N, C-alpha and C positions, 0 to 999 in steps of 0.2 A: 176195263179195269175199274174197280170200285175205289171211291175216295175213302180215306181213313176217317172213322168217326172220332171227332175230337171232343165230343161231349164228356166221356169218362175222364179224359186227360184234363179237361177244363175243371171238372169237379175236384179231381185230385189236387190240382194247383191251388184251388180255393181252400181246400182242407189243410194243406201242408202248413200254412202259417198258424192255424189254430192248434195243430199238434205241437208246434214249437213253443207255444206260450208257456212260460214258467213263472213261478212266483217272483215278483219284483221285490227286492230288498230296499229299505230306506237308504242303505249305505253300501258302498263297496270299499273294502280296505285292502290295499296292496302293501306288500312289504319287500324289503331287501334284507338279506342276511349277510352279515360280515363276520368272519372269523377273527377273534382277537387273540388267538393262540390257545392251544390245548382244548379244553372244554368250554372256554369262554367265547361268547358270541354277542352280537348286537343286532337287534331288529330296528329298522327304520320304516315308519309307517306313513302312508298317504291315505287320508280318508276322503272319499268322494260322495257327496250327497246325490241322490237320484232325483232329478227334476220331477216335480209332480207329487213327490212324497212329502210327508211331514218333515219340518226342520229337525236337524240333529242337535239335541241338547246334551245327551248323556250316552256315552258309548263305553262298554266294558269289553276288554279283550282278555280271554281266559288263558291262564297258565297252570296246566296240570302239574301238581306237585310231584307226580311220578316221573315227569320229564324235565322239569325245571327246578333247580335248587332255589326254593322260595326265598331263603335268606340272602341270595345273591341278586335278586331283582333290584335293579338300580335305574331310576329314571334319568335319562341323559338327553332329554328333548331340547330343541332350540329354545334358549332363554326368552326369545321374543314371544313365544306362545304363552308365557306365564301370566301376562296381563289379561288374556282372553279365555284361557282354559286352565281349570284346576286339574292337576294330575296327581293321583295318589295310587299306591299299591294297597289293595284290600286283601288281607291275609286269607288263606284258605280255611275252610271249616270242614268238619267231617262230611265227606261226600260232595263237597263243593270246591272248585278250583280257586286259586288266587286270581285276582283281577287287576288289570291295568285300567283304572277308572279315569275317564276323560269327561269333564263337565264344563259346558260353556258357561262362562261367568257373565257374558254380555250377550251379544247377538249369536244365535245358533248358526250352524252351517246349513245353508239353504240355497235354493235356486240352481242346483247342479254344480255348485262350487266344490273345489278340492282344497285340502289343507295338508301340507307336508310339514315335517320337522319333529313329529312325535318319535321318540326313540327310547329303547330300553336295553340295558346290558344284563347278561345273565350267564349262569353256568348250566350247561346242557347235560342232562343225565341220561338221555336216550341214546339209541344206536343211530349211527349215521349223522346227518346234519339236521338241525331244527327245520321244521316246515310249517305248514298251514295251522292256524289256530281258530277255534270257535270265537265268535264275538256276539254281543247282544247290543241292540239299540233299545234304550230304556226311556220311558216317560219319567222325567225328573219329579213330577208332582205326585204320581201314584206309584211309581217304581214298578209298573207293569212293563213286561217285555213287549216292545212294539214290533221288533223284527230280529231275526237271527241270521247268521251266515258264517262263512269261513273266510279267513284272509287268503289272498291270492298272491303268489310270487309276482313281483312287478313286471317280469318279462312275459307273463301270461297275457295273451291277447284274446278276448272272447271272439269266437268264430262260430259260424253255423255248425250245427251238429252234422257229423259226417253221414249219418244215416239219412238225414233229410236231403243232403246233396245227392246221395246215391239214389234215393227214391225219385227225385226230380229228373236225374239223368235217365233212369229206367223208364219213367213215364214218357219222356220225350223220345227215347229210342223206340218204344212200342208204338207211339203215335205216328212216327214217320218212317217206320220200317217198310221196305218194299214188299208188296203183296203179289203173289202169283195170280195171274188171270185165270178165271174158271170158264 
């Protein structure tokens, strides 16, 4: 009986983490959606800084005027945030969405910290229920976009990609399968 050659399996196991590398964003923004009756809703946001990335000074969350009644956007964040974060609605322009603009007045969000309490109420114009939104992390000195992303429902828990798990299981199954003697 021959011994299975583990070298190809070992190479595959070393390669899998490299295949899984994705672009890291400076921030993760999670949300919960609350129905206020009819087409009225509320988003509650939690912003999490990604350790090792630049501090978060300025974040803009996009509101597409085709999906959100712009005149209904109403900031209802925790009043305790007002001393540290300036929050305004920046109106849409042709081809550009309205923005929920969050600017750190003092210390930025840094060191892997999270901050909750940002909230906005609105009238939803889309089908179904409101969902994920695009956001920008912006350099407040140059107004250059540092990072972009999409908000995630708070119940969403990041997990390894299913294809990666399947490849690992396949590699292990092939490495340790019984072989017939010759």
